[in-house]
SEPALO-843098 format. One record per residue (C-alpha): x, y, z; residue number from 0; residue in one letter. Coordinates in nm, 4 decimals. Example, Ala and Ser with C-alpha at 12.3 -4.5 7.8 and 13.67 -1.06 7.14 Angstrom:
<sites>
{X 1.2300	Y -0.4500	Z 0.7800	num 0	residu A}
{X 1.3670	Y -0.1060	Z 0.7140	num 1	residu S}
</sites>
This chain:
<sites>
{X 0.4727	Y 2.3619	Z -1.4053	num 0	residu X}
{X 0.2023	Y 2.3233	Z -1.1371	num 1	residu X}
{X 0.2811	Y 2.2892	Z -0.7665	num 2	residu X}
{X 0.1986	Y 1.9185	Z -0.7922	num 3	residu X}
{X 0.4276	Y 1.8710	Z -1.0901	num 4	residu X}
{X 0.7023	Y 2.0655	Z -0.9164	num 5	residu X}
{X 0.6623	Y 1.8496	Z -0.6033	num 6	residu X}
{X 0.6937	Y 1.5336	Z -0.8111	num 7	residu X}
{X 0.9979	Y 1.6659	Z -0.9962	num 8	residu X}
{X 1.1622	Y 1.7831	Z -0.6741	num 9	residu X}
{X 1.0929	Y 1.4472	Z -0.5118	num 10	residu X}
{X 1.2559	Y 1.2650	Z -0.8020	num 11	residu X}
{X 1.5604	Y 1.4908	Z -0.7664	num 12	residu X}
{X 1.5841	Y 1.4160	Z -0.3942	num 13	residu X}
{X 1.5445	Y 1.0439	Z -0.4553	num 14	residu X}
{X 1.8068	Y 1.0475	Z -0.7270	num 15	residu X}
{X 2.0688	Y 1.2156	Z -0.5101	num 16	residu X}
{X 1.9771	Y 1.0436	Z -0.1844	num 17	residu X}
{X 1.9436	Y 0.7056	Z -0.3518	num 18	residu X}
{X 2.2927	Y 0.7322	Z -0.4938	num 19	residu X}
{X 2.4308	Y 0.8268	Z -0.1536	num 20	residu X}
{X 2.2388	Y 0.5452	Z 0.0168	num 21	residu X}
{X 2.3640	Y 0.2788	Z -0.2206	num 22	residu X}
{X 2.7160	Y 0.4157	Z -0.2051	num 23	residu X}
{X 2.6988	Y 0.3835	Z 0.1718	num 24	residu X}
{X 2.6001	Y 0.0199	Z 0.1368	num 25	residu X}
{X 2.8712	Y -0.0591	Z -0.1147	num 26	residu X}
{X 3.1636	Y -0.2340	Z 0.0481	num 27	residu X}
{X 2.9412	Y -0.3805	Z 0.3198	num 28	residu X}
{X 2.8535	Y -0.6977	Z 0.1379	num 29	residu X}
{X 2.6845	Y -0.9254	Z 0.3856	num 30	residu X}
{X 2.6015	Y -1.2914	Z 0.3878	num 31	residu X}
{X 2.8151	Y -1.5931	Z 0.3195	num 32	residu X}
{X 2.7811	Y -1.9603	Z 0.2355	num 33	residu X}
{X 2.6965	Y -2.0155	Z 0.6017	num 34	residu X}
{X 2.4542	Y -1.7235	Z 0.6328	num 35	residu X}
{X 2.0994	Y -1.7611	Z 0.7627	num 36	residu X}
{X 1.8188	Y -1.7631	Z 0.5089	num 37	residu X}
{X 1.5307	Y -1.5479	Z 0.6271	num 38	residu X}
{X 1.1945	Y -1.5905	Z 0.4552	num 39	residu X}
{X 0.9819	Y -1.2809	Z 0.3972	num 40	residu X}
{X 0.6190	Y -1.3179	Z 0.2886	num 41	residu X}
{X 0.5113	Y -1.0407	Z 0.0522	num 42	residu X}
{X 0.1739	Y -0.9435	Z -0.0849	num 43	residu X}
{X 0.1619	Y -0.6883	Z -0.3666	num 44	residu X}
{X -0.1130	Y -0.4323	Z -0.3057	num 45	residu X}
{X -0.1050	Y -0.3528	Z -0.6765	num 46	residu X}
{X -0.0838	Y -0.6271	Z -0.9375	num 47	residu X}
{X 0.1309	Y -0.4173	Z -1.1715	num 48	residu X}
{X 0.4139	Y -0.3934	Z -0.9166	num 49	residu X}
{X 0.6995	Y -0.6445	Z -0.8906	num 50	residu X}
{X 0.7131	Y -0.6429	Z -0.5131	num 51	residu X}
{X 1.0585	Y -0.8054	Z -0.4897	num 52	residu X}
{X 1.1973	Y -0.5204	Z -0.6987	num 53	residu X}
{X 1.0091	Y -0.2738	Z -0.4806	num 54	residu X}
{X 1.1538	Y -0.4178	Z -0.1585	num 55	residu X}
{X 1.5077	Y -0.4518	Z -0.2918	num 56	residu X}
{X 1.6577	Y -0.1534	Z -0.1007	num 57	residu X}
{X 1.5379	Y -0.2824	Z 0.2369	num 58	residu X}
{X 1.6450	Y -0.6397	Z 0.1670	num 59	residu X}
{X 1.9905	Y -0.5330	Z 0.0474	num 60	residu X}
{X 2.0334	Y -0.3220	Z 0.3608	num 61	residu X}
{X 1.9446	Y -0.6094	Z 0.5933	num 62	residu X}
{X 2.1677	Y -0.8514	Z 0.4034	num 63	residu X}
{X 2.4572	Y -0.6064	Z 0.4144	num 64	residu X}
{X 2.4282	Y -0.5415	Z 0.7873	num 65	residu X}
{X 2.3508	Y -0.8932	Z 0.9121	num 66	residu X}
{X 2.4676	Y -1.2407	Z 0.8209	num 67	residu X}
{X 2.1482	Y -1.3260	Z 0.6340	num 68	residu X}
{X 1.9991	Y -1.3843	Z 0.2930	num 69	residu X}
{X 1.6409	Y -1.2631	Z 0.2437	num 70	residu X}
{X 1.4213	Y -1.5008	Z 0.0462	num 71	residu X}
{X 1.0939	Y -1.3514	Z -0.0743	num 72	residu X}
{X 0.7726	Y -1.5543	Z -0.0763	num 73	residu X}
{X 0.5176	Y -1.3840	Z -0.3001	num 74	residu X}
{X 0.1472	Y -1.4372	Z -0.2373	num 75	residu X}
{X -0.1555	Y -1.3412	Z -0.4418	num 76	residu X}
{X -0.3663	Y -1.1744	Z -0.1747	num 77	residu X}
{X -0.3866	Y -1.0766	Z 0.1912	num 78	residu X}
{X -0.5519	Y -1.4025	Z 0.2974	num 79	residu X}
{X -0.2661	Y -1.6020	Z 0.1456	num 80	residu X}
{X -0.0129	Y -1.3886	Z 0.3319	num 81	residu X}
{X -0.1885	Y -1.4595	Z 0.6604	num 82	residu X}
{X -0.2073	Y -1.8308	Z 0.5780	num 83	residu X}
{X 0.1672	Y -1.8480	Z 0.5074	num 84	residu X}
{X 0.2397	Y -1.6941	Z 0.8483	num 85	residu X}
{X -0.0006	Y -1.9351	Z 1.0188	num 86	residu X}
{X 0.1783	Y -2.2249	Z 0.8513	num 87	residu X}
{X 0.5120	Y -2.0968	Z 0.9764	num 88	residu X}
{X 0.6393	Y -2.0503	Z 0.6204	num 89	residu X}
{X 0.7576	Y -1.6952	Z 0.6800	num 90	residu X}
{X 0.9835	Y -1.5328	Z 0.9359	num 91	residu X}
{X 0.8776	Y -1.1773	Z 0.8506	num 92	residu X}
{X 0.5869	Y -1.0457	Z 0.6465	num 93	residu X}
{X 0.4407	Y -0.7218	Z 0.5257	num 94	residu X}
{X 0.0687	Y -0.7498	Z 0.5846	num 95	residu X}
{X -0.2533	Y -0.5567	Z 0.5816	num 96	residu X}
{X -0.3461	Y -0.4013	Z 0.9188	num 97	residu X}
{X -0.6264	Y -0.6567	Z 0.9321	num 98	residu X}
{X -0.3818	Y -0.9434	Z 0.9838	num 99	residu X}
{X -0.3116	Y -0.8235	Z 1.3374	num 100	residu X}
{X -0.6767	Y -0.8759	Z 1.4262	num 101	residu X}
{X -0.7013	Y -1.2020	Z 1.2318	num 102	residu X}
{X -0.4098	Y -1.4018	Z 1.3726	num 103	residu X}
{X -0.2813	Y -1.2273	Z 1.6879	num 104	residu X}
{X -0.1442	Y -1.5536	Z 1.8296	num 105	residu X}
{X 0.0607	Y -1.6333	Z 1.5197	num 106	residu X}
{X 0.2345	Y -1.3010	Z 1.4565	num 107	residu X}
{X 0.4092	Y -1.0284	Z 1.6537	num 108	residu X}
{X 0.4012	Y -0.6684	Z 1.5357	num 109	residu X}
{X 0.7546	Y -0.5461	Z 1.4684	num 110	residu X}
{X 0.6638	Y -0.1957	Z 1.3626	num 111	residu X}
{X 0.4326	Y 0.0297	Z 1.1675	num 112	residu X}
{X 0.5437	Y 0.1420	Z 0.8244	num 113	residu X}
{X 0.5614	Y 0.5187	Z 0.7804	num 114	residu X}
{X 0.5120	Y 0.7006	Z 0.4511	num 115	residu X}
{X 0.7035	Y 1.0285	Z 0.4617	num 116	residu X}
{X 0.6353	Y 1.0558	Z 0.8333	num 117	residu X}
{X 0.2649	Y 0.9678	Z 0.8150	num 118	residu X}
{X 0.1378	Y 0.6899	Z 1.0425	num 119	residu X}
{X -0.2084	Y 0.6858	Z 0.8854	num 120	residu X}
{X -0.3623	Y 0.6448	Z 0.5431	num 121	residu X}
{X -0.7087	Y 0.6501	Z 0.3861	num 122	residu X}
{X -0.9678	Y 0.4547	Z 0.1933	num 123	residu X}
{X -1.1612	Y 0.6161	Z -0.0917	num 124	residu X}
{X -1.4784	Y 0.5399	Z -0.2819	num 125	residu X}
{X -1.4752	Y 0.6936	Z -0.6289	num 126	residu X}
{X -1.6862	Y 0.7004	Z -0.9422	num 127	residu X}
{X -1.6428	Y 0.8427	Z -1.2924	num 128	residu X}
{X -1.7234	Y 1.2068	Z -1.3754	num 129	residu X}
{X -1.9924	Y 1.1045	Z -1.6256	num 130	residu X}
{X -2.1709	Y 0.8885	Z -1.3690	num 131	residu X}
{X -2.5134	Y 0.9830	Z -1.2313	num 132	residu X}
{X -2.3894	Y 0.8875	Z -0.8843	num 133	residu X}
{X -2.3556	Y 1.1908	Z -0.6584	num 134	residu X}
{X -2.3488	Y 1.0265	Z -0.3151	num 135	residu X}
{X -2.3051	Y 0.6803	Z -0.1664	num 136	residu X}
{X -2.6795	Y 0.6255	Z -0.1336	num 137	residu X}
{X -2.7026	Y 0.6434	Z -0.5135	num 138	residu X}
{X -2.5056	Y 0.3174	Z -0.5351	num 139	residu X}
{X -2.8116	Y 0.1117	Z -0.4430	num 140	residu X}
{X -2.8659	Y -0.1475	Z -0.7140	num 141	residu X}
{X -2.5279	Y -0.0792	Z -0.8751	num 142	residu X}
{X -2.2071	Y -0.2810	Z -0.9131	num 143	residu X}
{X -1.9079	Y -0.1832	Z -0.7009	num 144	residu X}
{X -1.5488	Y -0.3044	Z -0.7362	num 145	residu X}
{X -1.3214	Y -0.3287	Z -0.4338	num 146	residu X}
{X -0.9826	Y -0.4742	Z -0.3477	num 147	residu X}
{X -0.9211	Y -0.8132	Z -0.1850	num 148	residu X}
{X -1.1943	Y -0.9172	Z 0.0562	num 149	residu X}
{X -0.9666	Y -0.8891	Z 0.3605	num 150	residu X}
{X -0.8055	Y -0.5605	Z 0.2568	num 151	residu X}
{X -0.8733	Y -0.2999	Z 0.5240	num 152	residu X}
{X -0.8580	Y 0.0056	Z 0.2982	num 153	residu X}
{X -0.9775	Y -0.1751	Z -0.0134	num 154	residu X}
{X -1.2890	Y -0.3548	Z 0.1126	num 155	residu X}
{X -1.3534	Y -0.3497	Z 0.4893	num 156	residu X}
{X -1.3526	Y 0.0286	Z 0.5300	num 157	residu X}
{X -1.5520	Y 0.0855	Z 0.2074	num 158	residu X}
{X -1.8136	Y -0.1597	Z 0.3407	num 159	residu X}
{X -1.8348	Y 0.0427	Z 0.6616	num 160	residu X}
{X -1.8760	Y 0.3689	Z 0.4680	num 161	residu X}
{X -2.1508	Y 0.2149	Z 0.2545	num 162	residu X}
{X -2.3250	Y 0.0765	Z 0.5617	num 163	residu X}
{X -2.3094	Y 0.4149	Z 0.7324	num 164	residu X}
{X -2.4676	Y 0.5647	Z 0.4196	num 165	residu X}
{X -2.7693	Y 0.3406	Z 0.4732	num 166	residu X}
{X -2.6903	Y 0.0577	Z 0.2314	num 167	residu X}
{X -2.7350	Y -0.3046	Z 0.3394	num 168	residu X}
{X -2.3938	Y -0.4687	Z 0.2984	num 169	residu X}
{X -2.5260	Y -0.8130	Z 0.3945	num 170	residu X}
{X -2.2287	Y -0.8813	Z 0.6191	num 171	residu X}
{X -1.9853	Y -0.8433	Z 0.3290	num 172	residu X}
{X -1.7170	Y -0.9450	Z 0.2701	num 173	residu X}
{X -1.8224	Y -1.2606	Z 0.4550	num 174	residu X}
{X -2.1769	Y -1.2380	Z 0.3188	num 175	residu X}
{X -2.3374	Y -1.1024	Z 0.0033	num 176	residu X}
{X -2.4476	Y -0.7386	Z -0.0130	num 177	residu X}
{X -2.8223	Y -0.6869	Z -0.0374	num 178	residu X}
{X -2.8334	Y -0.3379	Z -0.1884	num 179	residu X}
{X -2.5535	Y -0.3646	Z -0.4469	num 180	residu X}
{X -2.3359	Y -0.6120	Z -0.6349	num 181	residu X}
{X -1.9753	Y -0.6523	Z -0.5235	num 182	residu X}
{X -1.6697	Y -0.7695	Z -0.7155	num 183	residu X}
{X -1.3331	Y -0.8063	Z -0.5403	num 184	residu X}
{X -0.9987	Y -0.7679	Z -0.7163	num 185	residu X}
{X -0.6794	Y -0.5980	Z -0.6004	num 186	residu X}
{X -0.6457	Y -0.2194	Z -0.5669	num 187	residu X}
{X -0.5273	Y -0.1813	Z -0.9263	num 188	residu X}
{X -0.7949	Y -0.4158	Z -1.0521	num 189	residu X}
{X -1.0759	Y -0.2331	Z -0.8727	num 190	residu X}
{X -0.9616	Y 0.0981	Z -1.0195	num 191	residu X}
{X -0.9314	Y -0.0452	Z -1.3696	num 192	residu X}
{X -1.2747	Y -0.2063	Z -1.3426	num 193	residu X}
{X -1.4204	Y 0.1346	Z -1.2644	num 194	residu X}
{X -1.2396	Y 0.2958	Z -1.5555	num 195	residu X}
{X -1.2923	Y 0.0259	Z -1.8177	num 196	residu X}
{X -1.6019	Y -0.1741	Z -1.7228	num 197	residu X}
{X -1.9247	Y 0.0194	Z -1.7890	num 198	residu X}
{X -2.1160	Y -0.2070	Z -1.5496	num 199	residu X}
{X -1.9024	Y -0.0927	Z -1.2547	num 200	residu X}
{X -2.0029	Y 0.2495	Z -1.1259	num 201	residu X}
{X -1.7820	Y 0.2831	Z -0.8161	num 202	residu X}
{X -1.4589	Y 0.1513	Z -0.6670	num 203	residu X}
{X -1.3383	Y 0.1145	Z -0.3108	num 204	residu X}
{X -0.9584	Y 0.1238	Z -0.2816	num 205	residu X}
{X -0.6706	Y 0.2509	Z -0.0783	num 206	residu X}
{X -0.6007	Y 0.6158	Z -0.1563	num 207	residu X}
{X -0.2668	Y 0.5220	Z -0.3115	num 208	residu X}
{X -0.4561	Y 0.3639	Z -0.6018	num 209	residu X}
{X -0.7302	Y 0.6132	Z -0.6906	num 210	residu X}
{X -0.6159	Y 0.9278	Z -0.5080	num 211	residu X}
{X -0.3876	Y 1.0471	Z -0.7918	num 212	residu X}
{X -0.6901	Y 1.0426	Z -1.0254	num 213	residu X}
{X -0.8992	Y 1.2762	Z -0.8056	num 214	residu X}
{X -0.8505	Y 1.6560	Z -0.8336	num 215	residu X}
{X -0.7144	Y 1.8186	Z -0.5180	num 216	residu X}
{X -1.0077	Y 2.0547	Z -0.4794	num 217	residu X}
{X -1.2392	Y 1.7592	Z -0.4212	num 218	residu X}
{X -1.0319	Y 1.6537	Z -0.1205	num 219	residu X}
{X -1.0235	Y 2.0159	Z -0.0023	num 220	residu X}
{X -1.4026	Y 2.0167	Z 0.0063	num 221	residu X}
{X -1.4541	Y 1.6718	Z 0.1594	num 222	residu X}
{X -1.1794	Y 1.5881	Z 0.4106	num 223	residu X}
{X -0.9562	Y 1.8160	Z 0.6146	num 224	residu X}
{X -0.7873	Y 1.5073	Z 0.7620	num 225	residu X}
{X -0.6903	Y 1.3880	Z 0.4140	num 226	residu X}
{X -0.5413	Y 1.7255	Z 0.3269	num 227	residu X}
{X -0.3471	Y 1.7429	Z 0.6537	num 228	residu X}
{X -0.2355	Y 1.3796	Z 0.6862	num 229	residu X}
{X -0.2373	Y 1.1918	Z 0.3567	num 230	residu X}
{X 0.0903	Y 1.1676	Z 0.1667	num 231	residu X}
{X -0.1197	Y 1.1064	Z -0.1437	num 232	residu X}
{X -0.2710	Y 1.4564	Z -0.1284	num 233	residu X}
{X 0.0203	Y 1.6252	Z -0.3050	num 234	residu X}
{X -0.0164	Y 1.3813	Z -0.5941	num 235	residu X}
{X -0.3925	Y 1.4305	Z -0.6279	num 236	residu X}
{X -0.5089	Y 1.5054	Z -0.9807	num 237	residu X}
{X -0.1778	Y 1.4069	Z -1.1380	num 238	residu X}
{X -0.3017	Y 1.1005	Z -1.3295	num 239	residu X}
{X -0.5557	Y 1.0403	Z -1.6011	num 240	residu X}
{X -0.8369	Y 0.9615	Z -1.6321	num 241	residu X}
{X -1.0036	Y 1.1842	Z -1.3758	num 242	residu X}
{X -1.2223	Y 1.0179	Z -1.1142	num 243	residu X}
{X -1.4953	Y 1.1680	Z -0.8980	num 244	residu X}
{X -1.4691	Y 1.1434	Z -0.5189	num 245	residu X}
{X -1.7676	Y 1.0002	Z -0.3323	num 246	residu X}
{X -1.6255	Y 0.9310	Z 0.0143	num 247	residu X}
{X -1.3072	Y 0.9555	Z 0.2208	num 248	residu X}
{X -1.2588	Y 0.7374	Z 0.5270	num 249	residu X}
{X -1.1363	Y 0.8336	Z 0.8694	num 250	residu X}
{X -0.7578	Y 0.7832	Z 0.9100	num 251	residu X}
{X -0.6456	Y 0.4183	Z 0.9212	num 252	residu X}
{X -0.3272	Y 0.2955	Z 1.0958	num 253	residu X}
{X -0.0651	Y 0.2081	Z 0.8359	num 254	residu X}
{X 0.0258	Y -0.1502	Z 0.7625	num 255	residu X}
{X 0.2714	Y -0.3348	Z 0.9876	num 256	residu X}
{X 0.5789	Y -0.5449	Z 0.9459	num 257	residu X}
{X 0.5217	Y -0.8622	Z 1.1469	num 258	residu X}
{X 0.7301	Y -1.1580	Z 1.2615	num 259	residu X}
{X 0.6338	Y -1.5186	Z 1.3253	num 260	residu X}
{X 0.5396	Y -1.5327	Z 1.6933	num 261	residu X}
{X 0.7166	Y -1.8614	Z 1.7708	num 262	residu X}
{X 1.0427	Y -1.7566	Z 1.6037	num 263	residu X}
{X 1.3031	Y -1.7401	Z 1.8782	num 264	residu X}
{X 1.6449	Y -1.6604	Z 1.7368	num 265	residu X}
{X 1.8996	Y -1.3849	Z 1.8123	num 266	residu X}
{X 1.8996	Y -1.2913	Z 1.4430	num 267	residu X}
{X 1.5348	Y -1.1898	Z 1.4730	num 268	residu X}
{X 1.6147	Y -0.9274	Z 1.7356	num 269	residu X}
{X 1.9090	Y -0.8027	Z 1.5298	num 270	residu X}
{X 1.7012	Y -0.7650	Z 1.2143	num 271	residu X}
{X 1.4131	Y -0.5969	Z 1.3967	num 272	residu X}
{X 1.6539	Y -0.3464	Z 1.5497	num 273	residu X}
{X 1.8082	Y -0.2762	Z 1.2091	num 274	residu X}
{X 1.4654	Y -0.2077	Z 1.0586	num 275	residu X}
{X 1.3482	Y 0.0172	Z 1.3398	num 276	residu X}
{X 1.6702	Y 0.2202	Z 1.3406	num 277	residu X}
{X 1.7090	Y 0.2490	Z 0.9620	num 278	residu X}
{X 1.7456	Y 0.5956	Z 0.8098	num 279	residu X}
{X 1.5176	Y 0.7097	Z 0.5280	num 280	residu X}
{X 1.7923	Y 0.6508	Z 0.2709	num 281	residu X}
{X 1.7771	Y 0.2768	Z 0.3399	num 282	residu X}
{X 1.4317	Y 0.2575	Z 0.1822	num 283	residu X}
{X 1.5278	Y 0.4361	Z -0.1404	num 284	residu X}
{X 1.6337	Y 0.2779	Z -0.4657	num 285	residu X}
{X 1.9294	Y 0.3951	Z -0.6643	num 286	residu X}
{X 1.7241	Y 0.5637	Z -0.9410	num 287	residu X}
{X 1.9527	Y 0.4627	Z -1.2263	num 288	residu X}
{X 1.9575	Y 0.1003	Z -1.1099	num 289	residu X}
{X 1.5788	Y 0.0901	Z -1.0722	num 290	residu X}
{X 1.5295	Y 0.2470	Z -1.4151	num 291	residu X}
{X 1.7651	Y -0.0122	Z -1.5625	num 292	residu X}
{X 1.5769	Y -0.2978	Z -1.3927	num 293	residu X}
{X 1.2501	Y -0.1697	Z -1.5379	num 294	residu X}
{X 1.3968	Y -0.1053	Z -1.8834	num 295	residu X}
{X 1.3338	Y 0.2690	Z -1.8540	num 296	residu X}
{X 1.5529	Y 0.5543	Z -1.9804	num 297	residu X}
{X 1.6810	Y 0.7233	Z -1.6591	num 298	residu X}
{X 1.6918	Y 1.0600	Z -1.8379	num 299	residu X}
{X 1.3139	Y 1.0905	Z -1.8008	num 300	residu X}
{X 1.3644	Y 1.1297	Z -1.4252	num 301	residu X}
{X 1.5222	Y 1.4709	Z -1.4862	num 302	residu X}
{X 1.2488	Y 1.6006	Z -1.7169	num 303	residu X}
{X 0.9618	Y 1.8297	Z -1.6248	num 304	residu X}
{X 0.6227	Y 1.6663	Z -1.6695	num 305	residu X}
{X 0.5305	Y 1.8905	Z -1.9636	num 306	residu X}
{X 0.8413	Y 1.7657	Z -2.1464	num 307	residu X}
{X 0.7414	Y 1.3991	Z -2.1310	num 308	residu X}
{X 0.5897	Y 1.2066	Z -2.4185	num 309	residu X}
{X 0.2895	Y 0.9843	Z -2.3464	num 310	residu X}
{X 0.5148	Y 0.6779	Z -2.3467	num 311	residu X}
{X 0.7580	Y 0.8486	Z -2.1090	num 312	residu X}
{X 0.4691	Y 0.9375	Z -1.8766	num 313	residu X}
{X 0.3770	Y 0.5691	Z -1.8620	num 314	residu X}
{X 0.7398	Y 0.4787	Z -1.7910	num 315	residu X}
{X 0.7587	Y 0.7386	Z -1.5154	num 316	residu X}
{X 0.4417	Y 0.6049	Z -1.3572	num 317	residu X}
{X 0.5883	Y 0.2537	Z -1.3651	num 318	residu X}
{X 0.9065	Y 0.3860	Z -1.2009	num 319	residu X}
{X 0.7154	Y 0.5651	Z -0.9254	num 320	residu X}
{X 0.4933	Y 0.2614	Z -0.8639	num 321	residu X}
{X 0.8050	Y 0.0513	Z -0.7977	num 322	residu X}
{X 0.9529	Y 0.2896	Z -0.5438	num 323	residu X}
{X 0.9156	Y 0.1558	Z -0.1915	num 324	residu X}
{X 0.6070	Y 0.3316	Z -0.0577	num 325	residu X}
{X 0.7340	Y 0.3665	Z 0.2984	num 326	residu X}
{X 1.0459	Y 0.5402	Z 0.4256	num 327	residu X}
{X 1.0576	Y 0.4270	Z 0.7850	num 328	residu X}
{X 0.9387	Y 0.1662	Z 1.0343	num 329	residu X}
{X 0.8275	Y 0.2888	Z 1.3756	num 330	residu X}
{X 0.7998	Y 0.0656	Z 1.6844	num 331	residu X}
{X 0.4420	Y -0.0551	Z 1.7265	num 332	residu X}
{X 0.2400	Y -0.3185	Z 1.9095	num 333	residu X}
{X -0.0903	Y -0.4970	Z 1.8653	num 334	residu X}
{X -0.2553	Y -0.2121	Z 2.0594	num 335	residu X}
{X -0.1842	Y 0.0262	Z 1.7718	num 336	residu X}
{X -0.4164	Y -0.1835	Z 1.5549	num 337	residu X}
{X -0.7090	Y -0.1891	Z 1.7980	num 338	residu X}
{X -0.9038	Y 0.0378	Z 1.5550	num 339	residu X}
{X -0.9092	Y -0.2555	Z 1.3119	num 340	residu X}
{X -1.0700	Y -0.4779	Z 1.5753	num 341	residu X}
{X -1.3246	Y -0.2008	Z 1.6309	num 342	residu X}
{X -1.3837	Y -0.1861	Z 1.2541	num 343	residu X}
{X -1.4669	Y -0.5568	Z 1.2431	num 344	residu X}
{X -1.7012	Y -0.5127	Z 1.5389	num 345	residu X}
{X -1.8832	Y -0.2307	Z 1.3601	num 346	residu X}
{X -1.9263	Y -0.4525	Z 1.0551	num 347	residu X}
{X -2.0515	Y -0.7385	Z 1.2719	num 348	residu X}
{X -1.7570	Y -0.9550	Z 1.1686	num 349	residu X}
{X -1.5201	Y -1.1696	Z 1.3696	num 350	residu X}
{X -1.1558	Y -1.2048	Z 1.2624	num 351	residu X}
{X -1.2351	Y -1.5578	Z 1.1420	num 352	residu X}
{X -1.4981	Y -1.4188	Z 0.9029	num 353	residu X}
{X -1.2390	Y -1.2400	Z 0.6918	num 354	residu X}
{X -0.9687	Y -1.5044	Z 0.6732	num 355	residu X}
</sites>
């Protein structure tokens, strides 16, 4: 078993034991009542294949067990819709893209920055296929590129900056139309699948969580020391098929925030924010057997080495891992922590209103 496979297997073992302990700790603390407050939480799935309410279940159950509340999820289709729901006052809390802080600073307050295994930063990638003639970003002139939602920081805005810095005319995209290439926006999953399955698409811009597992580790070793040192996706690099070829790695990006509606003035808000910021890592972990049952997956595959899995079991394991909550902590943060996103928009010649 490779070091990557061993890391994945060890992580599943830790999650299985810690998840059981975490849920056991919550048992007996059933919160909420007929008179409890209903708190609305706006959610945007970064990947279409993920049931985000299932993914967020551990955090919601923790908050409901510790406070007199019931969490009601409001699912949206993209980042712009999430921002719009918060502007309308439909949501009390939301998980958003970092770009939302620059877009609607008067409508939302930053509660905290989500941490992934201690990392406060993540990355954007531009990838192509190994059989492509594209060797560098400049080769994408005249080609079709797939990216994530137009307002996604890691999925579109940062890729546009990398392409612009490579000498390509982005035409003010995503607000305008690129001059030197064709652009199609999807979600992170969709951009990756377009690259893999659509012969007209020769490159994809996504968050590293989407395409990073398809890129061999040695390519990151050669291209980005920051990625190797910081990215939680590095250990998983090269673990998924088909293989993709790395074209560019961004500078580190501040991780996405949890935000609250700015005009929400209620003691329960302060209580819930404190609970989130003080939560232990176990709070963010599913009970593995319960998650497997929800997804209709045999929990025994979680104990197998990767070389013991059938192709169907590999797909099931990927589905399981995709539904694990991607962050394991929330650190106090303010709007100032997202100033790099404002700088990003400035570099692209965009105002926050341009990407709403």
